[in-house]
N, C-alpha and C positions, 0 to 999 in steps of 0.2 A: 230547361223545360218550363220554367216559370216560378213565381214566388210562393205558390201554394203547395206546401210540402205534402199535405194529406192527399191532394189531387194528384200530385206527381207519383205517389206510391201506388195509385190505381191504374197507371198507364205505362206504356213503353214509348220511348222516343225511337221512331222507326223510319228506315229508308228502304225503298224498293228500287233496286238497280237493275235495269234490263241487261241481260247477258246475251251477246251476239252468238257465241259458239258454246254450246253445252258439251259435256264429255271431256272437259279439260280441268286441270287445276288452275286456280286463280290466286294470285297474291293480293290480299286485302291489307292495305296500309292505312291505318287510322291515325290522324294527327290531332294532338291535344295541346292546349296552352291554357293554364289557369290564370285568369285575368281579374277575377273578383277580389276586391279588397278584403272581404270577410274571410277568405281562405288564406291562412298564413302557414300551414304545415300539413304533413301527412295525416290521414285519418279523418279530415274534416269534410271531405266529399268523396264517398266511395260508391261505386255502381257496378252493375253486372253487364257484360257485353255478350250478346247473342249474335252469332253469325249463321245464317241459314237454319234458324230454329235450333241451334245447338249452343251450349255454353262455351264461349271462347275464353272468358276470364271472369271468375265469379267474385273478384275483389279488386276491381280496377281503381287505381288511386294515382292521379296525375302528379301530385306533389311528392309522392313516394318514388315514382319513376324518375323524376328529374332531380332527386336529391334535396328536395325542399326549396329549390330556387324559384323565386317569384317571377312570373312573366316569362318563364323559360319554356320554349316549345319542346315537345317530345313526340315520338311516334312509336306505334306498335305494329308489328307485322304478323299476319296470320295467313295460312294457306287452307283453302277449302276446295273440295271437289264438287263441281257442278255436274249433276247427273244428266244423262242424255234426256232431252225433251223438256228440261226445266228452263223456262225463259227468263226467270228473275232470281236475283240474290237479295235476301232480306238481311238487313243489319238493324239490330234493336238494342237499346240501352234501357236499363231499369235501375233506379236508385236503391241502394241498400239502406234499409231502415235503421236509424240510430237516433237516440234522444239528444245527444250532444253534438250532432253534425248536421250539415245541410243535406236534406233529402232531395237530391237533384242529380242530373247526369249531363255531361257536356261532350260535344264532339265538334272539332273545328274544321276537319277536312277528311276526305276519303279519296284514296287512289285504288283503282282496280286494274291489275295487270294479268293478262293471260300468260301462263307458263307453258313452255314447249313440252310436248309429249314425245320423248325420244327423238328430239330434233325436229319435230313436226309442229308447226303453228297453224296449219291450214284447217279451216272449218269445212262445212258442207259446201260443195260447189253451188253457185247460184244457177238458176235456170238459164238455158241458152236461148237467146232471142235471135231468130234468123234475120240476116241483113237483107235490105231491099236489093232487088236485082240491079246490077250496075248498068250504066248507060252503054250503048254500043260504041266501041272505039276500035281503032286499027289494031291488028294483031300484034304488031311490035310494041305498041304502047301498053297493051294488056299484059304482054309478057314481062315488060319492065316493071309494071305495077305489081304483078304477082311476086317477082323476085324481091322487090323492095319490101313488100309485106312480109315475105318469108324471113328476110334478114331482120326486119324489125321485131318480128315475133321471137326469133332465136335470141337476139340481143336482150329483149325484154325478159325472156324466160331465164337466161343465164344471170342477168342482173337481179331478178327477183329471187332466184334460188340463192345467190350469193348473200343477199340481204338477210334472208331467212336463216341461212347457215351461220352468218355472223351474229345474229340475234340469239340463236340457240347456243352458240359457243359462249357468248357473253353471259347469258343466263346461267349456263352450267358452271362457268368459272366463278361467277359471283356467289352461286349457291355453295360451291365447294369451299370458297373462302370464308363464308359466313358460318358454316357448320360442318362437322365431320360425320354426324349421323342425322338422318332426315326421315322421320316418320316411324319411330318405334311405337309399340302398342300403348294406347291410352284409352281406357274403356268408357269414359263418360262423355265423349264428344266426337262428332265427325269433323270438327275443325282441328287444324294443327296450328300451333304457335311456332313461328319461325324462330329458331334458337338464336340467342344473343349471348355469345361467350364472354363479352365484356362485362356482363352483369350476372354471370353464373349460369348454371345449366337450366334449360327450359323445363317447365313443368307440364307443358301441353304438347303432346305428340299425336300420332295418328290413332284413329279409332279402329274398331273391331272388324269382324269378318262375316257379317250377314252379306247377302248379295250386294246390298248397297253400302257395305262397310260401315254399318251403324252400330253393331254391338257384337260381342265376342261369342264364338261358338266353343263351348267347353265339351270335352270328351267325358263320357261316363266315368272313366277311370279318374280323371281330374276331380270330378264331383265327389267320388267315393273317398279319395284322399282328403279332400277338404272337409268332409263330414265324418271321417273315421268309419266309412261304410254305413252312413246314416245311423250313427249311434244315438240311442234314446236320450242320453244325457245332454246332447246338443240341441234337442228340440226346444225352441223358444216360443212356439205358437202353433195353434191348430185352427183350421178354418174349413170353409166349404170346398176349397181347392185341394187342400191336403196339409201335411205337416210343413212347418217352417224350421229350418235348422240354422244354427250359427256355424258359419264355416270360415276356413282360413285358406286363402289362395296366394300363390306367389305372384307378385306384381312387378315383373321385370327386375330392375336393379333397385327398386324402392322397398324391397323387403316384403313381409307378409301383410296382406290386406284382409280385414275382417268383413265378411259379407253375410247377407241373409239369403238362404237357398230354399226356395219353395218347390216342393215335389208333389206332383199330382197324385192323388189317391185314385187308383183304378175304379173304386166304387163311387167316386164323386160324380155329382150331376154335371159339373163343368167338364169340358173336354177339349178336343183339338181346336175347335173354333175359337173358344175363349183364349186358349193358349197362344195361338198365332195372332189373334187380335191384339192382345196385350203387347206382344213383341212388335207388331207393326206400328202401334200407336206410340209406345213409350220410347222406342228407338229413335223416333223423330221429334220428341218433345223434350225440352230442357228448361226447367224453371226452378227457382229456389224453393217453391212450395209444392213441387211434384217429386215423388220418389224417383230415383235414377235407376234405370235398368242397365246392368253391366253386361249380362250375357244370358245364354240359354243352353240347354242340352236336350237333344231329341234322339239320342242313341238308344238302341234296343227297346224301342217303344216307350221309353221314358219321356216325360214332359216336365222339364225342370227350368225354373227361372232364377236368375241370380241378380240380387239388388244390393245397393248400398245398405250397410247394417245400421239400423236405427236403435241407438243405445237405450232410449227410454220407452221403447215398445209402442203399443197402441194407446190412443187416447182413452179407450174403454178401460184398459188395464189401470191406467193412472186414476181414472175417476171412481172405479168401483172396487178394484182389488187392492189398491195402495191406500188403505184407510188411515194408516198411521202417519202418512206424510202427504196430506192433501195439497193439491195444486192451489196456490193463491189465486184470488179472483182476477187480478190484473193479468196474471199469466194465462189464465183460462181465456180471457178476452183476446190476448195476443194470439193464442192458438186458433181461436175462431176466425180472427181477421186473416191470419196466414192461410188457413184452409180456404177461406172465401177468395183470397187473391189467386190461389192455385186454380180454383174453379173458374174464376173470371178470366184467367189466361186461357183456359181450355175453350171458353165460350167466345172470346174476342181477340185473343193474342196469337193463336195459331193460324196457319194458312186457311184451314177449314174449321168451322165450329165443331166442337166435340162435346157431347153430353155424357156425363159420367154414369148416371143412372143407378149408382149403388153407393151413395154417400151415407156413411154411418161411422160411429166412433171406432169400430174395429178397422176401418179403412183409412183412418187418419193416424199417421205414424209421427213419432217425435224423436228428433236426433239428440245428440249430446248437449246441444244448446237450447233444447225445447222448441226448436223451429218445427212447425207443422208441415207435413208432407202428405199430400193426397196420394193414395195407392189403390191397387186392384182395379185394372181397367178391362177386365174380362167381359163385362156387360156393356161397355161403352159403345156409342154409336157416333158416326161422323155425319154432320148435317143437321138440319132443323125440321125435317119432315116428321110425320107422325110416328114412323118407325123408330126415330131417335128419342122421342120424349115419352113413349108409352112403354111401361115396364113389361117384359115378356112374361 
């Protein structure tokens, strides 16, 4: 990205790749090779990989991947679903901030391969352009010409079908050889990481079950189990939307996951519009300084949102309620910078500018490492017109 670390931390290294056929899965292969003499081992250059505005790897480290070998190439495979009507695929890298490391990101090559959909690799048919009228010719010559064309079309169709079938079989065999399971649930990203059993089990698999497969739909029964039927002792916060509960959900074979469950109070001024806006926005955004939406529940007229659990609560709690253990000034500055980066990403890093419109200390959350996460997008607006920047 360049030699200026502070400038690097304010930007993403981004590619926009045109996609010919949407509605397919694509294999994204990213090639890396650490060539700088200053980098001698793992942990000295780490960065985040975003694919199609979703986190594909939040701690990429080329030297860790290649076992610490200098000048050794390595590649990583991901699979992403390109939704119908989407003409471009975005790939972005963002350096992870560290005081004793290089704040930078690298990428040496990109391969983008369309994967077959149940043996089908065909996109939308191109428009048919009528041929010009043929010159007048004897009937016998015309008949021979028609027969030749028919034979040519038949041979071409059979050959084309054979090639497509061979490609589909090769892709299926390669896929089965590389992995025994493909696409189990993972709630934080719409990208999948292609499993590599030579280096242990993959930690990135398929995302959730919104119509666009962007976040998980929980049943009300699952939410009640996670919160002991909304037990008072599990309430960790209260706001204009409603109560926030500390919950525990089963996360496939990875055991129990701690989450924050926000339940709409029927008497709240916020309602269905803010509820669905938050789902629509957060399910498409992934950034280290934005809170991650895991899923939602809309059963039996309930409106419930499920997020990553933030161990250290809100910035307001730490500033005003935790008087015996005040946050050091340097840490306060880091929190402010982190929140600013999250807002900057909303303004400039997403496909369309997003104005939060409700930035306050109760909407800045802190994880176990005191990393700031901007939250609560119920009042947000997309775009830069007057409706986006004027508070309702």
